[in-house]
N, C-alpha and C positions, 0 to 999 in steps of 0.2 A: 504493500500500500504506500503510495506516494502522495505527499501533500505539497503545497506551495507556500512559501513565505509571503505574508501580506504586511507584516510590520516587524521592525527591529528596534528594540529599546534597550541598549546596553546588553547585559547578559540574558535579557528576556526577548524571545521572538514569538510571534503569533503566526500559525500556519493554518490554511484552510484545507478542505477536502480530507479531514482526519476523523470522519464520523465513526470509523471502525476501531479507532485506537482506544486504549484503556489508560486510566490514571496511573501515573508512575512508570509507564512504559519508557524504555530507553529508545531514543531516536538518533539517527545520523543526519546531520544538517549539511546541506550543500555538497558540492563535489569534494570539498576538503574533508568530509566525513567527521565533522565535529560532533562530540558526544553531548547529548542533551537528555532531559527527562521531562515528561509531560506533568505539569503541576495544576492545570486547570483545563476543563473541557466545557465549551459552550456551543451547542449545536454541532456544526461540523468543524468548528475552529478550536484549535488546541494551543494553549499557552505553554511554552517550553522554556525551562531554564537551561542555558547552555553552560557546560562546565569548562569551556575554553574561551579564549578571546574572540569576540564577534566582529572585530574591525574588518571592514570591507564587504560584509554581507549586505545583501539588498533584497527587496521584494522580487518574487518570481523564481527564486532558487528553490531547489527541491528539499523535501524533508522525508526521510524514509524511516518508518517504525520497525523496530526489531521484534516487537511483540512480546518481549520479556522485560520484567522490572529490573531496576538497578540492583545488581547482585555482586557479592564478593566471592572470590575463589578461596576455598578452604582446603588446604592440603599441606604436606611437608614443603618447606620453603618460606613459611610465614615468619618463623623466628629469625631474628637478625635482619628482617626486611625493613626497608625504609620506603614508605609509600606516600602518595599524595592523597587528597580527600576522597578520590574514587578508586583507590587501590592500584593506581599505576605505579610500577616500580621505579623509583627515582634513580637508583644506582644504575640500572640497566639503560634507562633513558639517557642518563648523562654519558654513559659509555658509547651509546649509539648516535646520539644527536647533539651532545654538548651540554653546557651548564644550564641552558634555558629550555623549558618544555615548549617545543614548537607545536604549531597547530596541526591537528589531523594525524598525529603519529599513531601507529598501530602496534602495540606490544601486548603480549599476554600478561595478565596481572602477576602470575607466578611463572617460574621457569618450567616449561613443559618438556624440555629436552633432558634436563639433569636427571640422573638415575639415583635412586635411593635403595638401600637394602631393606626389603620387606621381610619381617619375621612373623610367621603365622602364630596366632594364639588359639584360633578356632580350628576344628578338625572337620574333615568331610563327614557328613551325616549329622552334624550338630544342628539342632533347631535354634535359630537366632531371630531376634526382633530388632526394631530400630534402636540404635544407641549401643548395642552389644559390640564388644571388641572383636574384630577379625584378626588383627595383628598390630604390629607397631613398626615405626621407623625411628632409629636413634638419631634424631635431627641434629642435636648438639650434645656435648657431654652432659649437660644439665637436663635437657628436655627429651623425654621419650614420647614421641608423637604417636598417639593411638589412632588406628584406622577403624572407624565405626561403621556399622550398618546404616545406610542412609535412612532418613525419615520417610515413613510410608512403605518400607520394605520389611517383610518378615517371611520366614520359610526355612527350608533345609539347605545347608551348605553342600553343594554337589562337587565343587572344585575349589581348591585353595593351594597355592604354591608359594614358597618363599623364594627369594632371589633378588636380583637387581632389576628394578622397574622405574620408568618415569611415571609421572602422576596420572597420565591418561591411559596407561596400559592396564589390562584386566589382571587383577590379582586373585579374584574369587568369583564364583558363580553361585547364585542362590535360586533354588526352585521355589517360586511364589505361586499363589493361586492364579495369577495372570500369566504364568509362564516363567521361563528361566531369565534371570536378570544378571547381567555382567556388572561386576563392581570394580571400579578403579579407586585410586587413592584420592581423586579430586571430587569434591562436591561444591555446588554453588548454592548460595542462599540469598534471598532478597533482603536488603539491609533494613528496610522499614518494617519488617515483620520479625518479632521476637522468636527465637528458637524454642520449641515446646519442651516442657518438662513434666514430670509426674506430680510433684507437690512442692510448694514453696514452704520453707520452714522458718521458724522464728530464730533470729540470730542470738546465740548465747555465748559466743566466744569472741574475744577481741582480736583485731588485727594489730599485732605488735609492730610498732614503727621505730622504736629506739629513741624517739623524741620525747623527752620527759614531760613537757607541758601537755602533749597529746595523750600519751599512755597513762599518766597519773591523773591529770585533771579532766581532760575532755576526750575519753577514749572513743574509738570507732569500732563497731562490731564487724566481724568478718561477714561480708554480704550486706554491709550497711552503706549509707550514702552520706556524704559530707560536702559542705561548701566552704571554700576559702575566699571570702570577699575581702577586699582592701583597696585603698587608693594606689595610684601608680607609685612605684618605688618602695612599696612596703614589704616586698619579698614573697609574693605569691608563687612566682616561678621557682624560686629557690626552695620554698617549702615543698612544692610538687617534686622537685628534683630529689630532695632528701627522702621523701616518701617512696619515690621510685627506686632509689638505691637500697633502702633499708627495710621497707615494709615486708612483713612476713607473708609473702605471696609467691606462688610458683611461677607465675607469668605476669609480666608488666606490659600493659598496652598504654603507650604515651601518645596523646593527641595534641599536637601544637596547632591549635585552631585560630588562625588569623594572628599568630604571634610574630614578633619581630624575628627576622632571619638570624640575627646574632644569637638569640636565645636558643633557637633550634641547633645552631652551630655548636653552642656549649654542650648541649645534650649529645650531639654526634661525636664530639671530641672526648667528652668525659666517660660516657658509658663503656666504650671499648677498653678504656684504661682501668676503670674501677673493677675491683675484684668482688665477686659475690661472696658474702661472708660465710655462707653455708658450704660452698663447694670450692671456693678459691678460683673459679673460672671467671672470665670477664663477664660483667653484668649484661652485656649485649646478648649473651648466649641464652637469655630467657626473656628478651625484650622484643616487642614489635613497635616500631615508630611510625606514626602517621604525621607527616609534616605538611601543613597547609599554611604557609607563611602569608603575611599581610599583603605581599605583592602578587600572590597567585589569584586566579579568578574567584570572585566573591561567591559564586554559586556553589563551587566545589567545597567551600567552607561549610555550607549548610549540610552537605552529605557526609563530611568527615567524621562527625560525631556518631552517626549511624553505622558507618563503616567500622569504627573502633569498637563499638559495643557488640556488633555482630561477631567480630573476631574473638572478643572476650567470651561471649556465650559459647562459641565453638570449643574453646579450651575448657570452659566450665563443664561442658557435657562429657569431657574425658575424666571428670572427677578431680579437676585441679582447682586451686584457689587463685583467682585472677584479680589484679588491682588495675583499674583503668583511671588514668589521669587526664582530665579534659581541661586544657589551658588555652583559651578561656571561653566559657559559655557566653560571656558578654559579646565577644566578637562574632560568635555563632548567631546570637540574637540580632546583631547588627546586619548580618547577611539576610536573615529573615525579614528584617525591616525594609531593607533595600528592595528585595523581591516583591514584598507586599505593596510597597509604594509604586513599583512599576506595573503591578497588576491592577492598580487603581482601587485597591480594597479600602474600605472604611478604616481609618487608623484608630488604634486604641490609645492608651496613655503614652505620652512622649513619642508618638508616631509608630510605636511597636504594633504588630498586628494583634487582633483580638484573641487569636489562638496561641499566643506566646506561652501562657501558663500550661495549656494542655500539651504542647510540644515538649516543653521542659519535663513535665511529668512523664510523658511517653519515654523519654530517655532514661530518667532516673529510676523509673519503675522496672526497667529491665535488669537492674542490679538485684542482688539477693542471694540467699543460700537455698539451694534446691536439691530435691531428689530427682535424678535424671530418669529418662525413659527406659534405660537399660534394665534387663531382667534381674541382674544382681543389685543389691543395695549399694548405690553409688551416690555420693554427695559432692557437689561442686559449688563454688561461690563466685560471684562477681561483686567486688567492692568498688563503688564509683566515687571519685573525688573530683569535684568541679571547681575551678577557680572562677571568681566573678570580679570583673573590673569596673565597678560603678564610677561614672564620671565624677571627679572631685571627691571620691570616697563617700558619696551620698548613698547610704544604705536604704533610703526610702524610694530609690528609683525602681522601675518595674521589674527588671531582670533579677535584682537582688531580692526583692519582695516575693516574686514568684518562686524563686529557688528556696527561700526560707520556709515557704508553705509546704514544701515537699521533703526537704532533707531533715535528718534528725541530729546532725552534728554541725555546729556553726563555729568555725575557727576564725573569729574576726581579727583581721590584721590592723595594726595601728601604725600610722606614719610616724608619730612621735617616738614610739619604741624603736622603729627602724632607724630613725635619725640618731638615736642614742646608741646605735650599734647593738641593740638587744635582739638576738636571734634565738629561736624563731620569734618574730614580732607579733605573736598571738596575744591579744589583749584579754587578760584573765577576768576582767570585769564585765565584758560584753559577750564572751564566748560561752557556749554550753554544749552538753552532750546528753541527749535523751536516752542513750544506751547505758549510762553509768549505773543505774539501779539494776538493770537487767544483767549487767556483766559483773556485778558485785560478788555473787557466789563463786564465779570462776577465779576472780582475783584472790578471794579469801582462801580458796583451795590451792591454787597454783603459785601464788606470789607470796602472800603472808596473811596470817589470820587477822592482823590488825591493819591491813592495807586500806580498807575503806575508812577506818578511823583516821589514818594518816592523811588521806585525801581530804576528808572533811575538815581536819585541822588546818591544812594549807589554805583551803578556800576561805575558811573563817578568818584566819589571820590577815590574808590579803584584802578581804572586804573591810575588816576593822581599820587597816592602814588607810584605805581610801576615805573612810569617815574621819579619821584623825588628821589627815592632811590639811583639811580646811581649817581646823583649829591651829595647826602649826603655822600655816600661812598668816593667820591673824595675830597670834600672840607668841609664836616661837616654841620650839621643842622643850626649852627649859621649864616652861610653865606646866608641863604635863606631869602626871604622877609617874613614879618609877615603873609601875605596872604597864602604863601606856607607852612609855619610852622603850621598855623591853619589847612590847608588841611591834613597835616600829623597827627595832633592831632585828627582830626575828623575821619580819616581812622582807626587810632588805636582804637578809640571808637567803630566804626562799627565792626572791627575785634573781639575785646575782649569782648565788652558788648553785641553785637547783634548776630554775627555769631557764636561765641563760645557758646556751649550748653553742659550742664552736663547731661549725660544720666542717671546718678544714683541719681539725685536730684529730689524729688517728684514733685516740682513745675516747675523746669527748663526743665525737660525731654520732656514736651509737651507744645507748645505755640499756642493758637488760632490765627487766622488771624487778628482778631480785636486787640489783644494785640501786635502782630507783628507791626501793623500800628502805634500804640501808641508809641512803643519803638523807631521805626525808625524816627517818627516825632519829638521826643525830641532831637535826635541827629542832625537832619536837622535844627531844630530851633536854637540850640546852634551854629551851623556853620554859619547860615545866620545872626543871631543877632550879633555874634562875629565879622563877617566881617564889619558890620555897625559901631560897636563901635571902632574897630581898625581904620577904615577910619576917625572917629571923633577924633582920637588921644588918645584912651584909652591904658593902659599899658598891653602888651601881657601876661606877667607872672601873673598878677592879673586875667586876663581872664581865663587862663587855670587852675588856682588854685581855682576857685569859689567853695564854699561848695556844690552847687547843683550838681556838676559833679559826686560826689560819689553816689548821689541818682539816677542819670541817669544810672550809671554803675550797680547799684543794682536793677534797675527796673525789670530785668528778673526774680527776685525772688518774685515779687508781684503776689499773687494768682489770678486766673481768676475771682473769685467772688469779689475781691477788686480792680478791674480795674479802678474804679473812682479815685484812688489815683494818677493816671497819671495827672489828671487836676491840682492837688495841686503842683506837681513837675513842670508842665509847667508854672504855675503862679509864683512859686519861681524863676524859670529861668529868666523870664521877669523882676522880681523885682530886682534880683541881678545884671543883666546886666544894667538895668536902673541906678542903684546906681553907676556903674563903671564910667560913664561919666557925672554924676550929672543930669541925666534925660534929657540930651540934644538930644540924638539920638531918632529916631522914633522907639520905641519898641512896 
């Protein structure tokens, strides 16, 4: 079916004679074969967003529908891949066509020629259903890529052979009710449709990130959703990078959606150099990158988020835990706004389309922890973390508000903390996690029985500090009681010694939950014992100048294997405080 262009408006074109087309079908535009997607149908006219530069197009040129929706290729070759928003391989394009993506290029999303060693897990005669493992490919030293029975296929395995195959060659045959089906390693899936699962479960286990302010104060559950809003320069991308490096996930999908090119360059330079803490292999060996920088066509930006979440769901179906970083959803929303304006739709708040909230929810709701379709009990998860870049740091703008209605974790970044070189610049007064209560039993069992008490103590002291700061500004700290001055001193210790973390220090960049407990317990013990000796008449200045305080401050640099050193610091603390009041207080 061929249509004809009647209107060109930037990345939007309108074509007539398209009555037989369907929504979200992929089309090829003009002789240059530009890739587009139908986003509106009115009579026989179709509005098409083109994922490439439309300069030089004019009315009368042809539009050809492929009859299939925008889909991604899922097979070995995804890991270590660097793709654009519609899954075109940027490394292979650069090798073939140079640094810039030229128009109308035709490359397969994945390498169809490369051969992989297929190792069978199923045997001939086995009854299988959708999602069951047929075999695997050792894609990288870290990732064992499982080959699954495609969705909608069930029956008896009649043929399966191990050996070297490319992703389009037949590795197995399944006798179904509709006849014999040949299975290769490649499957395709439409990006706008979530992959099916058996049951969605309630998240009850945290995703450990190694970032103290997150793991202790505002944890995210495995299979949860979080937003990282903040003004420009507050460190959203750096937080995302840290999470991608250290999060307790099997696979990382990183989407640079409308980001500056230099930020994506940082990712591309860093990740191959960084070592995965669990395996010692480069981090890139378990990462998929989707780079749609700010100078790439705006329409592809809209597709990039769906491409990323579909790839994440595919690895989830293998029973893996996937973390997806979307940086940033604000730029994705800007792409929606531009296309909506060109479609001449009625604008909503600040020009964003009326369906902004539902599209955002569509994306975030595809995260979660699920039981897969497979016959055996298999659980996988997708944890989604989206950065939001509100103009001027205004959290009342539509994208930030729509995101906050959906997510359960809010890591609000503060420009003033960032300017003070406090990293991560997550403001503890405005941030929250609705998973904290649900995860409390896990922390009590796996971290420490008093973990939740320690967490409550830290939040309480920081809130008290905020209340006292106003009084200090008016009348000075000397007018406060010794109890309040100690609270300020403890809050300072929590801020500078515990919450502040050096992303570039080899020890401080990642902290286990056990070490986080030990650090916070030292600060709490200092506070409690300090209150006791002050009540007994000890000198305040001597208390805050105890030699052990420097050791408490430097405890963040104790290596994980030397964690027993905390016991020595705790003993020294008790000894020095006991000496303050002549051993009279109960320490």
